[in-house]
C-alpha positions as CSV (number, residue, x, y, z in Angstrom):
1,X,54.1,-77.0,43.8
2,X,54.4,-77.6,39.9
3,X,58.1,-77.8,39.0
4,X,58.8,-77.6,35.4
5,X,61.6,-80.0,34.7
6,X,62.9,-80.7,31.4
7,X,63.7,-83.9,29.8
8,X,66.8,-85.0,27.2
9,X,69.4,-87.4,26.2
10,X,73.1,-86.1,26.9
11,X,75.5,-87.8,24.8
12,X,73.3,-88.7,22.1
13,X,74.4,-90.2,18.9
14,X,72.8,-88.0,16.9
15,X,69.3,-88.1,17.2
16,X,69.6,-91.4,18.5
17,X,70.3,-92.9,22.6
18,X,72.5,-90.8,24.9
19,X,71.6,-91.2,28.6
20,X,67.4,-89.9,30.0
21,X,68.0,-86.7,32.2
22,X,66.4,-84.6,34.3
23,X,67.4,-81.0,34.5
24,X,64.9,-78.1,36.7
25,X,66.5,-74.7,35.7
26,X,67.5,-72.0,38.0
27,X,64.2,-69.9,38.3
28,X,62.3,-71.6,36.8
29,X,60.3,-72.5,40.4
30,X,60.7,-71.7,44.1
31,X,63.4,-72.7,46.1
32,X,63.4,-75.9,47.0
33,X,64.9,-78.0,49.1
34,X,66.8,-81.6,49.3
35,X,63.8,-83.7,50.3
36,X,62.1,-81.9,47.3
37,X,64.3,-82.5,45.2
38,X,64.7,-85.4,45.9
39,X,61.4,-86.1,45.2
40,X,61.0,-84.5,41.9
41,X,64.7,-87.5,40.9
42,X,62.1,-89.9,42.1
43,X,59.2,-89.3,40.5
44,X,61.1,-88.0,36.8
45,X,62.7,-92.6,37.3
46,X,66.4,-91.0,35.0
47,X,69.6,-92.0,36.6
48,X,70.2,-88.4,37.7
49,X,68.7,-85.5,37.8
50,X,70.1,-81.8,37.9
51,X,69.1,-79.1,40.0
52,X,70.5,-75.5,38.7
53,X,70.5,-72.5,42.0
54,X,72.6,-69.5,42.0
55,X,75.9,-69.5,43.6
56,X,78.1,-67.1,45.4
57,X,81.2,-69.0,44.0
58,X,80.6,-70.1,40.5
59,X,78.0,-68.8,37.9
60,X,76.0,-71.7,38.9
61,X,75.3,-74.3,42.1
62,X,74.4,-77.9,40.5
63,X,73.1,-80.7,42.5
64,X,72.8,-84.2,41.4
65,X,70.4,-86.6,42.9
66,X,70.1,-90.5,41.8
67,X,66.5,-91.8,42.5
68,X,68.0,-92.9,45.6
69,X,70.5,-90.4,46.9
70,X,71.9,-86.8,46.4
71,X,75.3,-87.4,44.6
72,X,78.7,-85.0,44.4
73,X,78.4,-85.0,40.4
74,X,77.2,-86.1,37.2
75,X,78.8,-85.8,33.9
76,X,76.0,-86.4,31.9
77,X,73.4,-84.7,33.4
78,X,75.9,-82.0,33.0
79,X,76.3,-81.6,30.0
80,X,72.6,-81.7,29.8
81,X,72.2,-78.6,31.6
82,X,74.2,-76.4,30.1
83,X,72.8,-77.8,26.0
84,X,69.8,-76.9,27.7
85,X,70.5,-73.5,28.1
86,X,72.5,-73.3,24.5
87,X,69.1,-74.7,22.8
88,X,67.5,-71.7,24.9
89,X,69.4,-68.8,24.4
90,X,70.1,-69.0,27.7
91,X,74.4,-70.0,27.3
92,X,76.5,-68.9,24.4
93,X,79.3,-71.5,22.0
94,X,82.6,-70.3,23.3
95,X,81.5,-69.6,26.6
96,X,83.1,-71.0,29.5
97,X,81.2,-71.1,32.9
98,X,82.1,-72.5,36.5
99,X,79.7,-74.5,38.1
100,X,79.8,-75.7,42.0
101,X,79.2,-78.5,42.5
102,X,80.0,-81.3,46.2
103,X,82.6,-82.3,44.0
104,X,84.7,-78.7,43.9
105,X,84.5,-75.7,41.1
106,X,84.4,-77.0,38.0
107,X,84.5,-75.4,34.5
108,X,81.9,-75.9,31.5
109,X,83.0,-74.4,27.7
110,X,80.8,-74.1,24.8
111,X,82.6,-75.0,21.5
112,X,81.9,-73.6,17.7
113,X,80.3,-76.9,17.2
114,X,77.8,-76.8,20.0
115,X,79.7,-79.6,22.5
116,X,79.0,-79.0,25.9
117,X,82.7,-79.9,27.9
118,X,83.1,-80.6,32.0
119,X,86.0,-80.0,33.4
120,X,86.2,-82.6,35.5
121,X,88.4,-83.3,38.8
122,X,91.8,-84.4,39.2
123,X,92.3,-87.9,39.1
124,X,92.9,-90.1,41.8
125,X,94.0,-93.1,41.9
126,X,92.9,-95.5,44.5
127,X,93.4,-99.9,45.3
128,X,93.3,-102.5,43.0
129,X,91.5,-105.0,43.6
130,X,91.0,-109.2,42.9
131,X,89.6,-111.1,39.8
132,X,88.5,-113.2,42.4
133,X,86.5,-110.8,44.4
134,X,84.7,-109.0,41.2
135,X,83.9,-112.1,38.8
136,X,81.2,-113.4,40.6
137,X,79.2,-110.5,41.0
138,X,79.9,-110.0,36.9
139,X,79.0,-114.1,37.0
140,X,82.4,-114.1,34.8
141,X,85.4,-117.1,36.3
142,X,87.9,-115.1,37.7
143,X,90.4,-116.8,34.9
144,X,87.7,-115.5,32.4
145,X,88.4,-111.6,33.8
146,X,92.2,-112.1,34.4
147,X,93.3,-109.1,31.9
148,X,96.9,-107.6,31.5
149,X,95.6,-104.1,33.0
150,X,94.6,-104.4,36.7
151,X,90.3,-104.1,38.3
152,X,91.1,-100.1,40.5
153,X,89.0,-97.9,42.0
154,X,89.8,-94.5,40.1
155,X,88.0,-91.0,40.4
156,X,87.6,-88.0,38.7
157,X,85.1,-87.0,41.1
158,X,83.6,-90.0,41.7
159,X,84.9,-93.4,43.1
160,X,84.2,-96.0,40.5
161,X,85.7,-99.2,39.8
162,X,87.3,-99.7,36.1
163,X,87.3,-103.0,34.6
164,X,89.0,-104.6,32.2
165,X,87.2,-107.3,30.4
166,X,88.9,-108.6,27.1
167,X,86.4,-108.7,24.5
168,X,83.4,-107.2,23.4
169,X,81.5,-110.5,23.5
170,X,82.8,-110.9,27.0
171,X,81.1,-107.6,27.5
172,X,77.7,-108.2,26.2
173,X,77.6,-112.0,27.9
174,X,78.7,-109.9,31.7
175,X,75.5,-111.0,33.7
176,X,75.4,-108.1,36.9
177,X,74.5,-110.2,39.8
178,X,73.2,-106.6,40.9
179,X,73.3,-107.5,44.9
180,X,76.2,-108.6,44.3
181,X,77.4,-105.3,42.8
182,X,75.8,-103.7,45.8
183,X,77.7,-105.0,48.6
184,X,81.5,-104.4,46.6
185,X,80.2,-101.2,46.1
186,X,79.1,-100.8,49.7
187,X,82.2,-102.0,50.7
188,X,84.2,-100.0,48.6
189,X,83.4,-96.5,49.1
190,X,82.2,-96.6,45.3
191,X,79.5,-95.9,43.0
192,X,79.6,-98.4,40.9
193,X,81.2,-100.7,38.2
194,X,82.6,-99.5,35.1
195,X,83.0,-102.2,32.6
196,X,85.4,-101.5,29.5
197,X,86.5,-103.4,26.5
198,X,89.7,-101.6,24.2
199,X,88.5,-104.3,21.5
200,X,86.6,-102.1,19.4
201,X,85.7,-102.9,15.5
202,X,85.8,-98.7,15.1
203,X,87.6,-95.3,15.8
204,X,86.3,-95.4,19.5
205,X,88.5,-95.9,22.0
206,X,86.1,-98.5,24.1
207,X,83.6,-99.5,24.7
208,X,82.2,-99.5,28.0
209,X,79.4,-100.9,30.3
210,X,78.4,-99.6,33.8
211,X,76.3,-100.9,36.5
212,X,75.6,-98.3,39.8
213,X,73.0,-100.8,41.8
214,X,73.7,-99.0,44.9
215,X,72.1,-95.9,44.2
216,X,68.9,-98.1,42.1
217,X,70.8,-97.0,38.6
218,X,71.2,-100.9,37.6
219,X,72.5,-99.8,34.1
220,X,73.7,-96.6,32.8
221,X,73.9,-95.6,29.5
222,X,76.1,-92.8,29.1
223,X,78.6,-92.0,32.5
224,X,80.8,-89.1,31.8
225,X,82.7,-88.7,35.1
226,X,84.0,-92.8,34.3
227,X,84.7,-91.9,31.3
228,X,87.0,-89.2,32.7
229,X,88.3,-91.4,35.4
230,X,88.7,-94.4,31.8
231,X,90.8,-92.3,29.9
232,X,93.4,-90.9,32.7
233,X,93.4,-95.2,33.6
234,X,94.5,-95.6,30.0
235,X,96.4,-92.7,30.3
236,X,98.4,-94.5,33.7
237,X,98.7,-97.8,32.5
238,X,100.2,-97.1,29.9
239,X,97.5,-97.9,27.0
240,X,97.3,-94.2,25.7
241,X,100.7,-92.0,24.6
242,X,101.4,-88.2,25.0
243,X,100.1,-88.0,21.5
244,X,96.8,-90.2,22.3
245,X,94.9,-88.5,24.9
246,X,93.3,-85.3,22.8
247,X,89.9,-86.1,20.9
248,X,89.0,-89.8,22.5
249,X,86.0,-91.3,21.7
250,X,84.2,-93.9,24.0
251,X,81.1,-96.1,23.3
252,X,78.7,-96.7,25.9
253,X,74.0,-97.9,25.6
254,X,74.6,-100.6,22.8
255,X,73.6,-103.5,25.3
256,X,70.7,-101.3,26.6
257,X,69.5,-100.0,22.4
258,X,70.7,-96.6,23.3
259,X,73.8,-96.0,21.7
260,X,76.2,-93.3,23.0
261,X,79.5,-91.6,22.1
262,X,81.1,-89.6,25.4
263,X,84.0,-87.5,24.1
264,X,87.6,-87.2,26.4
265,X,90.6,-85.5,26.8
266,X,93.3,-84.9,28.5
267,X,95.4,-81.8,29.1
268,X,98.8,-82.5,29.6
269,X,102.3,-80.8,31.8
270,X,105.3,-80.3,29.6
271,X,106.6,-83.7,32.1
272,X,103.4,-85.6,31.1
273,X,101.3,-84.8,33.9
274,X,97.5,-84.6,34.0
275,X,96.8,-81.7,34.4
276,X,92.7,-81.3,33.2
277,X,90.4,-83.9,32.3
278,X,87.6,-83.4,30.3
279,X,84.1,-84.8,28.8
280,X,81.7,-83.8,26.1
281,X,78.7,-84.5,24.0
282,X,76.1,-83.5,22.6
283,X,72.0,-83.2,23.6
284,X,69.0,-84.5,21.8
285,X,65.1,-85.1,22.3
286,X,64.2,-81.6,24.8
287,X,60.8,-81.7,26.2
288,X,59.2,-79.7,28.7
289,X,57.2,-81.4,31.6
290,X,55.1,-80.2,35.3
291,X,55.7,-82.9,38.4
292,X,53.4,-82.1,40.9
293,X,55.7,-82.4,44.8
């Protein structure tokens, strides 16, 4: 079978950077089963590939596959899918769509500037993890990793361990032990690590790195779900005020030579309770290719 796959970069900074994604549009090919989708994702080799299908519950159903397995949700691949459809004239500016995912029914919007925003699941805050357990897997001493903020598992659709790093220099000097990160990820049933520092030289809220070797993703250059969780975490721990949770921007991918910008925002109730988490970005570098399976 000859399958049409689009490749592009989501959360791109201008025409540069971003996170490579694969997208198979609904109607482009014959119906694919899970094993065929897994073969395509492995052949493509990107961190995730999205497969769009018809849905009885929403406008679209999207399945997400890493090279190793299926995952419930992928932020950057959702941005890629709708950015692609917008560029092909299949999705309109100002329109809202619903998608059926294994993380639930979620909303996608395309704003007047052509940025695609994904609404994520409401945040869940889970257990904290000690510096002593995490530090060796990053090639660090526990004392170096210690911070006023906790290392904590948070999810807005996917569970990640959020790890504060005190400076950009320390973030860039991290030497991940992927075997150790894989073992800890299995132990805590998480996708991986999302490291961040608030030490930024510009208007970015944080600079981040993301490791998910359990899913054959050594490092990822832009991670939508993790940054939605990160903004929720920063608000939960008093690092962002009620007035500072809109128009937030995170940087990622600089360590990989793939600079990425992830926009994020929280919508709050009158009492300050999080009622919506959104991440957004642009796409670039669209190409069309064929994969035989």
